C-alpha positions in Angstrom: 193.6 224.0 251.2 195.5 226.2 249.6 193.4 230.0 250.5 193.5 233.0 248.2 193.5 236.8 248.0 190.3 238.4 247.3 190.3 241.4 246.6 187.4 244.2 247.6 187.3 248.0 247.9 186.5 249.8 250.7 186.1 253.4 251.5 188.0 254.5 253.4 188.1 257.7 255.3 185.8 258.9 252.3 188.8 257.5 250.3 188.5 254.2 248.2 191.1 252.2 248.6 191.5 248.2 247.0 192.3 245.6 250.4 193.1 241.7 249.5 192.5 239.8 252.0 191.0 235.9 252.2 187.6 235.0 252.1 188.2 233.8 255.1 188.7 237.6 256.9 186.7 239.0 254.3 183.5 236.7 256.4 185.3 237.8 260.2 185.5 241.3 259.3 181.9 241.4 258.3 181.4 238.9 261.5 182.7 241.4 263.4 181.2 244.7 262.5 178.0 243.4 262.7 179.4 241.8 266.8 180.0 245.6 267.1 176.8 247.6 265.1 178.9 249.3 262.8 180.0 249.3 259.1 182.5 246.6 257.6 183.9 250.7 255.7 183.9 252.1 260.0 185.7 248.7 261.1 188.5 249.0 258.5 189.2 253.1 258.9 189.5 252.1 262.8 192.2 249.5 261.2 193.5 251.3 259.0 194.2 254.4 261.5 195.7 252.7 264.6 199.3 252.7 264.6 200.3 249.9 262.4 203.9 247.7 261.2 203.3 246.5 257.1 200.0 246.8 254.9 197.0 246.9 255.7 195.9 243.9 254.7 198.0 242.4 257.6 196.6 244.8 260.6 193.5 243.5 259.1 194.7 240.1 259.9 196.3 240.8 262.6 193.1 242.2 264.3 190.6 239.3 263.4 193.4 237.2 265.9 193.2 239.6 268.5 189.7 239.5 267.8 189.2 236.2 267.8 192.3 235.2 271.0 190.5 237.3 273.3 186.9 236.3 272.9 188.4 232.8 273.4 190.3 234.0 276.6 187.1 236.0 278.0 185.4 232.2 276.9 187.9 231.0 278.5 187.9 232.6 281.9 184.4 233.0 282.4 184.0 229.8 282.4 187.0 228.9 283.5 187.4 226.1 281.0 191.4 225.2 281.6 190.2 221.8 280.0 189.6 223.8 276.1 192.8 224.4 276.6 194.8 221.1 277.5 193.4 219.1 275.3 194.6 221.5 272.6 197.9 221.8 274.4 197.7 217.4 274.6 196.7 217.4 270.3 199.7 220.0 269.7 202.5 219.0 271.7 201.9 215.1 269.6 203.1 216.3 266.5 
């Protein structure tokens, strides 16, 4: 399955910006914005204002990855569930 970038227009700090990322990242951004109780535009403005190397689209992808990685780590440490990580490690080392 090949994912292709989807161009959307988002208002960032009062200006319109065109951003192309895959639908899965748009969905994740909306989910994160809802979780934080902010608008999608506000969330993208924060991502845009942080120091980054590369394009805003790349910064969005890295932000989304970091958000879900942090959530997975929090879940792991809160529940003490090392079994999930052991299963993932085992599955990835078999290839």
